[in-house]
N, C-alpha and C positions, 0 to 999 in steps of 0.2 A: 305657666302651670307648674306647680310643685310636684315632685315625684313622691308618691305615698307608698310606703312599704307594707302596709297592712290594709285589710278590707274595711276602709272607712271613707266616707265622702270628704272631698276637700272642704266643703262648706262646714261640716261638723268639726273637722280638725282645726280649721282656722277660727271658728267660733269659740271652741274650747280654748285656743291660744289667747283670744281676746279676754275671756273671763279669768284665765290664769294670770294674765298680766294685770288685770284689775285687782286680783287678790294680792299679787306681788306689790303693786302700787300702794295698797293700804297697809301692808306689813312694813314697807319702807317709811311711809309718811307717819306711821304710828311712832316712829322715832324722830323723824326730821321736823315735824310740826311742834313737837313738845320741847325740843332742845332749846329754842329761844325762851320758853317758859320755865325751864328747869331751875333757873335762879329764883323764880317765884315759888315753885314747888318746894325748893329747899328752904326758902324763907317761911312759907306757911307751916311746914313741918319742923322748923327749927333744926335743920340738918346742917351738915358740913359742906363746904365748897366742893370737896372731892366727890360728893354724891352726884354732881353734874355728870362727870365722866363715868362714875360707877353705875349710873342708870343705863348707859350704853353698854358697859361691860356685862351687866346682868342680862340685858336684852340679847346680846351676841352669844353669851354663855348658854342661854336658853336655846338659841339657835344651833348650838353644837351638841345638845344633850341627848337628842332622840335618834340621831341618824343610824346608829348601829342596830337599833331595833326596827326602824321604819323600813330600811332596805330589805331585809329578809321577810318582813311581814308583807310588803307590797309584792315581792317576788312570789310569795306563796298564795296570798288571798287576792291579789290583783291591785293595780295602782288606784283604780277608781274609788273603792270603799275607804281606803286609807286616806286618800286626798280629801274626800268629803268630811271624814272625821276630823282631820286637821283644820279645815276651814271653820268648822263648827267650834272647835276648841279655841281657836284664835278669837272668835267673836265673844265667847263667854269670858275669856281673860280680859278683853278690852273693857267689858262692862265692869268687871271687878276693879280695874284700875281707876275708873271714873268714880268709884265708891270708896276708894282707899282713904284712911283716916290718919295714918302715920307714915313716916319716911320708910320704916321697915316694911310695912304693908305694901307701899308703892313699889319698892325695889323687888320684893318677892313676886308681886303680880307681874312686874316687868319681865322677870326671868321666865315665868310661865307663858306670858304673851309671846316672848321671843321664840318659844318652841314652834310657833306658827311658821317661822322661817325655815324650819327643818323640812317642811313638806314641799317647798318650792323647787329646790334642786334635786332632792332625792327622788321625788315622785313626779312633780309637775313637769320639770324640764327633761327628766329621764324618759318620760312618756313621749315628748316631742322628738327626742333623739331616736327613739324606736320607730316613730311614725314616718319621719322624713329622711331623705337622703342627706349625705354629709354636708354639701354646700347649701342645700335648701334649709337644713336645720340651723347652720351657722347664720345664714341670711335672715331667717325668721327670728332667731334669738337676738340678733343685733337690732332688728326693728323693735322687738318687745322691750329690749333694754332701753331704747330711746324713750319709750312710753314710761317705763318704770322709773327712769332717772329724773323725770319731771317731779317726782316726790322730793328728793333732796334739792332739786333746783328751785321748786316753788315752795316746798315745805317750810324752810326757815323764814322766808319773807311772809308767807300767809300766816304761819304760826305766830310770828312776831306781831303782825297786825291784830291777829285774833286775841292774843293774851293781853294786848294793850287795851282792848275794849271789853273783853269777856273773861270769865274764869277759865283757867286751863282745863278744867274737867270737861267742858263742852267739846274740846278737841276730840276726846275719846268717844263722846256720844256720836259725833259725825263719822269717826272711823268705824264705829260699830255698825252704823247703817251701811257704810260701804262694804264692810265684811259680809253683811247679810246678802247684798246684791251679788257679790262674788260667789258666795255659797250656793245661791240659787242657780247661777249660770253654770258652775262646775258640776253640780249634781245633775243638771239637765243635759249638758253637751259633752262632758268628758268621755272619750271612748276608752275602752279597756284594751290595752295592748298585750297583756299577759294572756297566753293561750292562743293568740292569733298566729296564723300562718303568713309569713312574709312573702313578698313577691318572688324571692329567690327559692322558695320552697322550704326554707327553714322555719322552725316553730319557736316562738318565744315561750319556752316551757315554764310551767309553774314549778318553782324550786321547792324541794322538801324543806320542812320547817324544823327538822331535827337539829339538836345542838351540834352533833358531829359534822353534819353537812355545812351548817353555818360557820362552824369553826374552821373547817377546811377551806371554805371560800375566803374568809378573812385572812387565813394563813397564806393562801396563794397571793392575795393582794399585798400583804405585808412584806413578802419576799420578792415582789415585783419592783425593781428599782425605778423603772420609768414611772410607774404609778405613784410611788411614794415621793420621789423627788419632784414630780409634777404637782402633786397635791400640796407639798410644802411650799413650792414656788408660788402657787396660786394664793395661798394664805399670806405670804410675804409681800406679793405685789399689791395686795389690798390693804396692807398694814398702814401705810401713810394716809390713805383715804379714811380709814376708820379712826385713826388718831386725830385727823383734822376735824371730822364730824364731832368727835367726843370733846375736843378741847377748844374748838373755835368760839363757843360762847364765853369761855374764860379769856381767851386770847383777845377777842374783839371787844366784848362788853366790859369785862373787868380790866384787862390790860390796856386797851386803847381807848377806854372811856366812851364807847359808842352807845347809841341807843339801840334797842332791839330791832328797830326798823332798819337802821344802817347796817347792823349785823346781817340781816336777811338780804340786803342788797349786795353785800360783799360776797355772798355765796353764789350769786348768779353767774359771774364769769367762770368760776371754778367748775360748776356742774354743766354749764353750756359747753365747756371744753370736752367733757365726757360724751355729750351728744354728738359733737363734731367727730370725735374719735369713732363712735359707732357708725356714723354716716360714711366715714372713710373706709371702715371695715366692710360695709355693705358694698362699696365699689370694688374692693379688693377680691371679694368672693367671685367676681366675674372673670378674673384672670390670674389669681394668685393661688398658692397652696397653703395648707394649714400652717406648715412650718414657716413660710415667708411671712404670714400674718403675725405669728407669734414673735418673730425676730424684729419686725418693724415696730410693733407695739412696745416690745421690751426695750428697744433702743430709746424711744421717747420717754418711757416711764423711768428707766434706770438713770439715764444721763440727767434728766430734769431733777431727780432727787439729789444728785450731787450738787446741782445748782442751788437747790433749796438750802443746802448747808453753806456753800461758798459765798452766796450773796450777803446773807446776814453777817457771816464772819468777816467779810471785807468792808461792807457798807454800814453796818450798825444794827442795833437791836430791834428796830421798828418792824412790825408785822408786814409792812409793805414789801420788804425784801424776801419774804417767804412766798409771796403771791406769784411771781413769774414762774418759778419752778413748779409750784403746785398746779398752776393752770396747764402747763405742758404735760405734767405727770398725769392729770386726769384725762387728757387727750390720749395718752399712751395706754392707760388701762381700758379706755373705751375700745381700743383696737384689740388688745391682747386677751381679754378675759374669755370670750366665747370660744375662740379656736383652741386656747390652752385647755379649757374644760373638755372640749371634744377629744383632744389628744389623750387626755388622762383616761376618759371613760373607755376609749377604744384601744387602749394599750393592753387590755386584758380580756380573756374570754369569759370571765366571771360575769354573772347577770348584772345588768346595768343598775338595777335598784340597789343591790349590795355594794357595787363599785362606787356609785354616786354617794351612798351613805357614808362610807369610810372617807372618801375624798372630801366631802363637805365637813365631816367632823374634824379632820386634820386641819383644813383651811380655817374654819371658824374658831377652833381652839387656839390656833396661832394668833388670830385677830383679837380674841378676848384677852389672852395673856398680854399681847402686845399693847393693847389699849391701857391696861393697868401699868405696864412699864412706862409708857408715855406719860401717864398721869403722874407717876412718881418723878420722872425726869423733869416735868414741867412745874413741879411744886415751886421752884424758884422763879417762875415766869420768865424763863430765859429762852428766847426764840432761836438763839444759836445752838443751844443744846438740843432743841427739838429738831432743827435742821440736820444736825449730826446724826441723830437717831434715825431719821428718814434715810440718810445716805448709807448708813450701816445696813439697814434693811434692804436697800437696793443692791448693795454688793453681795450680800448673802443670797438674795434672789437670783442674781446672775450666775452665781456658782451652782445653785441647785438646778436652774434651768439648763445650764451647760451639761451637767450630769444627766439630766433627763433626756436631752437630745442624744448624747453619746450612747446611753444604754438602749434607747429606742432604735437607733441606727444599728447597733449590734444585734438586737433581737430580729430586726427585719432581714439583716444579712444572714443570720443563722437560719431563719425560716426559708430563705431562698435556696439554701443548700439542703 
């Protein structure tokens, strides 16, 4: 039995989690299913090859665009109405993409559709963090991540088969129907955590919406080194993942002369590793601490990124030498993501909507910029350069994470006195 911190039934809380992960699944698959078809989209609209990665950049940039507003809005008006509005907006943008007529229209619509990502962490998962105890929240989020990760696991293969037989526009028709289902479930089952009295007697207060108060909250977060370094580390640890998603159609289809079906099959071991990482995390919640989970996951993720550079550098240009490091890396981020996010959010007394907003914006901005850097680096189709880029990201990640742990330890020590 999970420990609930607010007055809501376990059935309602878990049903809400189900529909939230359905929503998350369709926001992910909105990208992963279309990536195998992006070469056809570019061809139909007479666009450039760089538009393949640019479509993901636009999507992620959209996902980094609203957080600073959504956090304070949900802290004031409540998580529920803002989340419902976000799910509805994602549905509308998905329909617009299906009707786009030019490459520019497609990319702009992708940016706005990407805004649907903003609502997942800032509001959806922040609500779960407020409802459940620490380990229950990490355990539940790990299970949800395993469901959500089936999007990048199955999306490339299903999308490849789909675009082989049908027009790419029908992908977004199906995603729109899934978005409607998620919208219905969220509007019916999502509890409101803001204004509730927690089991320990504290109240999750509605935050004032004045500019001065919002500015003070963000200032407090910006001068909190644990929060900032942790948020930067979270963005960096996901950077090789996002770079692989963005560039793998070019690496595998263009560079390795694969069919789109073969491209989809090569994604399976990569994203299966993420699922196994989440399963390992679930086991660790029974006997480990948040810090131990982060350290174990970070060791796998960072060391494997060095391998991703060393193997191609020593063995040759083939994409095959990227794969061992990538597979272990995805296992590592399956472990590290949820506990690192928990550490970031609870490193500050600032309301969780606002904290989650700034953390998500920092993380996704790093990913969006990083994807474009990777796109430029891979212009020469050199897998060694890409591996080196991933290794540098891993080194900077370890430095930021180390700083995050040091400041967090110092803050706890100061609080003890």
